[in-house]
C-alpha positions as CSV (number, residue, x, y, z in Angstrom):
1,M,0.1,0.1,0.1
2,F,3.0,2.3,0.7
3,K,4.5,1.6,-2.6
4,K,1.5,2.4,-4.3
5,A,0.8,5.8,-2.7
6,T,4.3,6.8,-3.2
7,Y,4.1,5.9,-6.8
8,I,0.6,8.1,-7.4
9,T,2.7,10.5,-5.1
10,L,5.5,10.6,-8.0
11,A,3.2,10.4,-10.7
12,A,1.1,13.5,-9.6
13,F,4.2,15.4,-8.8
14,L,5.6,14.4,-12.8
15,F,2.3,15.4,-14.1
16,T,2.4,18.8,-12.4
17,A,5.8,19.6,-13.1
18,F,5.4,18.6,-16.9
19,A,2.0,20.8,-17.0
20,A,4.1,23.6,-15.9
21,F,7.0,23.0,-18.2
22,T,4.4,23.0,-20.9
23,T,2.6,26.3,-20.1
24,I,6.1,28.2,-19.7
25,D,7.1,26.5,-23.0
26,R,3.9,27.9,-24.6
27,E,4.6,31.4,-24.0
28,A,5.3,33.2,-27.6
29,T,8.3,35.4,-28.1
30,S,8.1,39.0,-27.6
31,W,9.6,41.4,-30.4
32,Q,10.1,44.7,-30.6
33,V,10.4,46.7,-33.9
34,D,13.4,48.6,-34.7
35,K,11.9,51.3,-36.2
36,A,15.1,52.5,-37.7
37,H,15.2,49.4,-40.2
38,S,11.3,49.4,-40.7
39,T,9.0,50.8,-43.4
40,I,5.1,51.1,-43.3
41,K,4.5,52.2,-47.2
42,F,1.1,53.0,-48.7
43,T,0.2,53.5,-52.3
44,I,-3.2,55.1,-53.9
45,N,-4.0,56.6,-57.2
46,H,-4.3,60.1,-58.2
47,F,-6.2,60.3,-61.2
48,F,-4.4,57.5,-63.1
49,T,-0.7,57.6,-61.4
50,P,0.0,55.6,-58.2
51,V,1.3,58.1,-55.1
52,T,3.2,56.2,-52.6
53,G,3.7,57.5,-48.9
54,T,5.0,56.3,-45.7
55,F,4.0,56.3,-42.1
56,D,7.1,57.2,-40.4
57,D,6.3,55.8,-36.7
58,V,4.7,52.7,-35.3
59,D,4.1,51.3,-32.0
60,A,3.4,47.7,-31.7
61,T,3.3,44.7,-29.4
62,I,4.2,41.3,-31.1
63,N,4.3,38.0,-29.7
64,F,4.9,36.0,-32.4
65,D,6.0,31.9,-32.3
66,P,5.4,30.2,-35.6
67,E,5.5,26.8,-33.3
68,N,3.1,28.5,-31.2
69,L,0.4,30.7,-32.8
70,A,-2.1,29.7,-30.2
71,E,-0.3,32.4,-28.1
72,S,1.0,34.4,-30.8
73,S,-0.6,38.0,-31.6
74,L,-0.3,41.3,-33.5
75,D,-1.3,44.7,-31.9
76,V,0.0,47.5,-33.9
77,S,-0.6,51.3,-33.8
78,I,0.2,53.8,-36.2
79,P,0.3,57.5,-35.4
80,I,-1.2,59.3,-38.4
81,E,0.5,62.4,-37.8
82,S,3.8,60.5,-39.2
83,V,1.9,60.7,-42.5
84,N,4.8,61.2,-44.9
85,T,3.7,61.8,-49.1
86,R,7.1,64.1,-49.6
87,N,4.7,67.0,-49.9
88,E,3.9,69.0,-46.5
89,R,0.3,70.6,-48.0
90,R,-0.7,67.1,-48.8
91,D,0.3,65.8,-45.7
92,N,-1.4,68.5,-43.7
93,H,-4.8,67.6,-46.1
94,L,-4.7,64.2,-45.2
95,K,-4.2,64.9,-41.3
96,S,-7.2,67.6,-41.9
97,E,-11.1,66.8,-41.4
98,D,-11.4,66.0,-44.9
99,F,-9.6,62.8,-44.8
100,F,-8.2,61.1,-41.2
101,N,-9.3,64.1,-38.9
102,T,-6.2,63.4,-36.5
103,S,-7.8,65.8,-34.0
104,E,-10.4,63.5,-33.3
105,W,-8.5,60.0,-34.2
106,P,-5.0,60.2,-34.0
107,N,-4.3,56.6,-34.4
108,M,-5.3,53.6,-36.9
109,E,-4.8,50.3,-35.1
110,F,-4.7,46.8,-35.8
111,V,-5.5,44.0,-33.3
112,S,-5.5,40.2,-34.2
113,S,-7.9,37.9,-32.8
114,S,-5.8,34.7,-34.5
115,I,-2.8,33.7,-36.5
116,E,-2.9,31.3,-38.9
117,Q,-0.1,29.5,-41.2
118,T,-0.9,29.5,-44.9
119,G,2.4,27.9,-46.1
120,E,6.0,27.8,-45.8
121,N,6.5,30.9,-43.5
122,Q,3.4,32.3,-44.8
123,F,0.9,33.7,-42.1
124,V,-2.2,35.4,-42.2
125,A,-3.2,37.3,-39.1
126,R,-7.0,37.7,-38.7
127,G,-8.5,40.8,-36.4
128,E,-10.2,43.9,-36.2
129,L,-8.5,47.2,-37.9
130,T,-9.7,50.6,-37.0
131,I,-9.5,53.7,-38.9
132,R,-11.1,57.1,-37.7
133,D,-14.5,55.8,-35.9
134,V,-14.9,52.7,-38.0
135,T,-13.8,49.2,-37.0
136,R,-14.1,46.3,-39.5
137,E,-12.7,42.9,-39.5
138,F,-9.4,42.3,-41.6
139,D,-6.6,39.9,-42.7
140,L,-3.2,40.8,-42.4
141,P,-1.3,38.3,-44.9
142,F,2.5,38.2,-44.0
143,E,5.8,36.5,-44.5
144,L,8.3,35.2,-41.9
145,L,11.7,36.1,-44.1
146,G,14.2,34.7,-41.4
147,V,15.2,34.7,-38.0
148,M,18.7,34.6,-36.3
149,D,21.0,35.6,-33.6
150,H,22.0,39.5,-34.3
151,P,25.6,39.2,-35.1
152,M,26.2,42.6,-33.6
153,Q,24.0,42.5,-30.1
154,E,24.3,39.7,-27.4
155,N,21.8,37.8,-26.7
156,T,19.6,39.3,-29.3
157,R,17.9,38.0,-32.4
158,V,16.7,39.6,-35.1
159,A,13.8,38.4,-37.7
160,G,12.0,40.0,-40.1
161,I,8.6,40.2,-41.6
162,V,6.8,41.6,-44.9
163,A,2.7,42.4,-45.1
164,N,1.1,43.4,-48.1
165,A,-2.8,44.0,-47.9
166,E,-5.4,46.6,-49.5
167,L,-8.3,48.2,-47.9
168,M,-10.8,50.8,-49.4
169,R,-10.5,54.0,-47.9
170,N,-14.0,54.5,-48.2
171,D,-15.0,51.8,-45.9
172,F,-13.5,53.5,-43.3
173,G,-14.4,57.2,-43.6
174,V,-11.3,58.4,-45.1
175,G,-12.4,61.0,-47.5
176,V,-15.5,63.2,-46.3
177,G,-17.8,65.7,-48.3
178,D,-16.4,66.2,-51.8
179,W,-13.1,63.9,-51.0
180,A,-15.4,60.8,-50.9
181,A,-15.6,60.7,-54.6
182,T,-13.2,58.3,-56.2
183,A,-12.4,60.4,-59.5
184,V,-9.3,62.4,-58.3
185,V,-8.2,60.3,-55.2
186,G,-8.7,56.3,-55.8
187,N,-10.6,54.3,-53.4
188,K,-8.1,51.2,-53.1
189,V,-5.1,51.7,-51.0
190,D,-2.2,49.3,-50.9
191,I,-0.5,48.6,-48.0
192,E,3.3,47.0,-47.4
193,L,5.0,46.7,-43.8
194,Q,8.6,45.6,-44.0
195,L,9.5,45.3,-40.1
196,E,12.7,44.4,-38.8
197,L,12.3,43.2,-35.3
198,N,14.4,42.1,-32.4
199,A,13.8,40.0,-29.2
200,S,16.1,39.0,-26.1
201,N,17.3,35.6,-25.8
């Protein structure tokens, strides 16, 4: 009876230890965006010609492990004041009430609810995108370009991801009054995120 009780106690201990280990192991890696080596680019037509711009700032909480997508998540916030189309007058117009109205809604934000793998190093983050006062379901496909130890920063890993998506600006109310029309400023916006990420080992 004593041996049986001992075996039961030992088994319970091992099960508890294993459960604790797997819980710790399930935590996805926390990554920080290296803003100096990252770009957020958008393209939209002006009449017939594609015009490109960037957002030069980004705040993000990224927890990502391709082996642990259940615990992975993306929370990306872009300050619209950082818009840069290489034309100050146009930038100020984009920030005005005609378009983004940054005095009321200073940021656009994407928050994932799940991340799925769609191919080799190919993933899609499904969640909600909020621009101005409009929130819509949104899919953000992205590619993991690679992960390695940082050769110039001890105990640091570096990773790269590229995401491409498109949206319709009128779906989010970006462009009101005469600017809701799409003859001059197109409706479709192509978005590309090129993000370099760092994580501590």
